Phi, psi and omega in degrees: 000130186288132178283131173299133176289326175254181193247012181281156185274128180261099187299331185288319181290319178302321178285335172290321178289326178299315185292321174293316182299313183299329182281347180269343185247053193298323187286343192246013185297314183300315182295317188292323175297315179300308180313320178293326175295314176291323182287330180292321175298319180296318177302317173302321177298320183293336178278319184290317188298314177296325174300315177296321171299316179300317185295323180301313183297327181288319181298315183299314177291340176259007176069027179263077195287324178296312178297330177300312181296318185297318170302316184293320175299321185287322173299316182303309187297317181301313185290330180288311179301322179299321180295320175295313177293332176289327176295308179297327182288317178295320189293311182296322177287330172299317172301312185295311182305308191301308188287323181289316175307314180295320183302299191287330178290328175296317183292322176295319178297323183292327177290325175301318177295346183261359183290153176291146186300324187299324182295320184288334178284332184260358182233140178299148174296341181297331184300321189270329184283330173294326181287323180290317188273319193251315190292326180294321175300324175300313181300312186299317196284333189304325184296310181288324181302304186301322180299317179296320182296311186296322182292310181300321181294314179300319173294322176293325174299324181290328180288321180306315184285327168303322178285329171308318184287328181283305185205115174306327184285326174293321176307307184295324175297313179296321178301316182292313184296320184290326172294312180303306183301317178300324180293312180291328173298314185298323174296313180299314182294323177290331170295315185295317187296318179299313181295311180304320172310314180295312179298324179297322179294321177291322177306316190283324168305315180298317176310302177309319181290319184289329178296315176296321183294323174291311185289326181262025188290335178287317178290326176309309177298320180294322179285342185059043186247025177298322180290322183290313181298324175292333173284327174288325177293317179305309186294320180300317182293321175302312177305317179290318186282335173295322175292320179298318182292317181299312180303311185287328171298315174308307182303311178302322179297311173305318177297323180287330174288318183292312174302322178297307179304315175311308185297324179290314181285339173287326166303317179293327178300324182288322180291321175298320174296318179295317182293318176295329173289326180291333180253019174063032179256006180204129180281164180287328176297313178302317179296324185288316182303312181297327180284329178294325180269000184314309186287334177288324174293311180301335183272357184302308187272340172295327177285334182286319174296328173294328173296316179293326180290328172299310185293322177295306182304322177295317182296317180304309181298319181293318182291333175291314179284328174293327177300334175267312180300322179261158191265035191265335181238323176254113178294132178262160177289137179235121184247169185272194183243002186278122183268152181214097186289320182221116184278142173295314178124001181286136173229145169212133174261127175239095174061043189270125182237125184210148174217145180280337163221168191285339180281332186242084176295133180267317176244128180232102179061040183288134179223139168188168182228136175235123180282148179300138173078006172279160170243116185233148184231156184240122173237160178155181183287161175298141178082359178283347175114011184291309173305326175294329174299317178293322175296325175291326178295319181272011172062040173282340178224154176279151176265123182281320188221120185107185186218151173236138182233132175239117183064027183078009177251127176307131185304331181290341181271342183280149173284175179295317177299321179302328182271298196277341175284345183255357191225128167247142189226122186247123181261166180295326183234080182285143182271130181248125187281154177285066185221183174281163182297328174293317178292329176299318182290320183291343175303323184274326177216113194288318178267035178295144176268159178294322176301314180297314178303311173311304186300314180289328177296316188300307184303326182266014177063022189252344195286316180296324177297316183300319184288334184279347176282143184310321186247017171059234186280352173267012181285134176277136189251009178079166177299125174069020180067047187296328180277354181267151178280167178298326178291319180294326179291319179296320180300314180301316176295329174288316172310311180302318183291325172298321182289331178296325176066042180276162176285345184232130178225126175252123180253105174265091182047046188278359183241009188298335184261006180274158170280181189293316188301305186290329175294317175302320184291316182290326177290330172295317173307310174303312180303328179288333181269348186289144187092341180251336181227156170276117180240131179243140187225133169245133181204141177271336179276094186302341176301333189270358186236358186289350175265006182296155169293329181205141181237133178253131178259121186251135175212126173049043165092357181236149166273116182260353177195158175207155175152191175276172188300316181296323179297313186290324176297336182269324190257337185246105182301320183294313176294332175293313181303317184293322181297315187286335178284322175301319186290330183278000000 
């Protein structure tokens, strides 16, 4: 989305934002429309009541008590009706707001899941968390806020023309005052809008930092880096809060000036009214009505400024949300249209070159072939590009140069489900969600049976541990699997992969945190799967890959050798050195 170079409100852009936002809040439209009808009635009552109150004062000064009581009773009926309509209005708005916020947040979360992995690599999590938590709420609230302001403005316009009937002189006076206040309010809103953009950017950075503080608290403690991290956090928060203070201070200064001018003109209004009454250009009742309505008339252009302020804030929030929902700033994953319900498991890399940034290529013209139901391993030094190969197979990144084929079909032509429903990848540090063990497994297969759950956990050497827990499979494991050891997290991730039952399974250092006995048991489980699944393994422990059908040796982004264990010991010096170091 193109950013506007100036900070002025573009009605065309705002209308476009309102139209798009209206399409995002489908579930609450009916309640919102009914709220608008109730608001119109409340608005009408707000016009009638002050007029009747002024009439009561006139009856009181004239001693007409019966008429006064009649008007008072009518005002009572109007006020009760207003309260009832206000109750239903607030209830319907709360219902609209609740469902609509959930709806738009779900849509935004869905779009965040579609983002290219590279976008998540390059941006703080706070960029997306703030938009999901706060900006969505601002979008949902705009319709009722704008509606309320517009209805109030309509009521105030009616009051202004009522004053024109009472006294053209007072009408002209109020018109001049309102225009002056409007100009000052416009300057205030523009200043605040500019500062608010800067403040929001700082706040979303801080959201990411605080998120890291919570997620990384164990490492911070182990490193004894708490004081340093707190200092960084304090500086960031102070910077953002200082920006917020500057924005509010600027806002308060303009408000002070505007309120002072209002007070001055209110005194002048009393002088003018007294003068007009003294020269018989205004009746006392007319003066009284104008006095009763003075604040409503003053607020006419103030409310217009508030409308502009609301729309500017809405523009910022809507722009930030649409940047994610639409594909104009953050790139989305794009897949092909070819479905593949069940893959055979053939893989081919054909001259693939890839880099996370243009200056540092990670893979350099990599080519290899994996036959269906083979067990193939990749070995090499850290940073040689092994894990990147797995990320490209699972289509976590686009391939800028070269081609990848699954069952002879270019990966760019396959649908998302064709790729990810046929591939399971188990990483060295799998993310375990803050759910029960049962629910972590159910993420993979919603209709999982208890028998399936127990079987895959037995395959992953996890069942006995789970049964030792007080709540068994219903034990909540904490954010990131905080209550589990590294090995237990890996075993749970392996169980998830087994449950998925894909034809292709990728193990990226998936047993690095296991003890030797457990690793041997899982290796045996893998041996039992050999010949039935396509299994790709990355491992630093060469003892885990010596039974592979083929081993690829990766070095500096290239495959420099391939073969079985015995062949590579004879023909590849790098492989032989790695193996000898492990033996030592």
